[in-house]
N, C-alpha and C positions, 0 to 999 in steps of 0.2 A: 289853250281847249284841247279838249278832253281828247285819243285817240292820234295824235301827232306826235304819240313817241318822245311826248317832254316830261315825261314824269317817270324822273331818274330810278326811283322804284324797277319800272316795270321794263326799264331797261334792263338794267340789271339784272332783274330775274330774268331775264330774255337769255341776256348774254349768258350766265351761267349756267341756264342749260341748254343753251346753242351747245361750252364748253365740256358738259357732260355728255353731251350728245356724239362730241368728235374724240370725248376719252372711249367710250368704250366703243366706239366702229373702230378705234387702232383701238383698240383688246384685243375685239372677235374678228382682226386684221391675221398681227401676231399669232392667234392661237391656231387662224386655217394657214397659216407660214409655214405653224409648228408641223404640226400635223397635214403637211402637205408629199405626197410622195413626186419625186423627180416621176418629169414623164419618161425621160431615158430609163430610168428601172422597168417600166413598167414597160414598155414598149418594146423593150431590148429583148432578142428571139435566141428563144432554149430549141438546143436540139429534141425533135421529138421523137426520139429511135422507136416507137412503137411499125411505125412502118415499117421497119427495116427487121423482123421478127423473124419473118418471114423470107428473107434476102439471104444468102451463102456470106 
């Protein structure tokens, strides 16, 4: 019966596509992780001394 997933060529092709999608997802996640700036670096308080100029 067609459409039951009994055709090994179709299911093998779908398996290959799923594996390729997963590999692409992992590459994107790895690239995003490499480009990520840790929150500690962007939320660290940096003294702003501009407001002290007028004070002794």
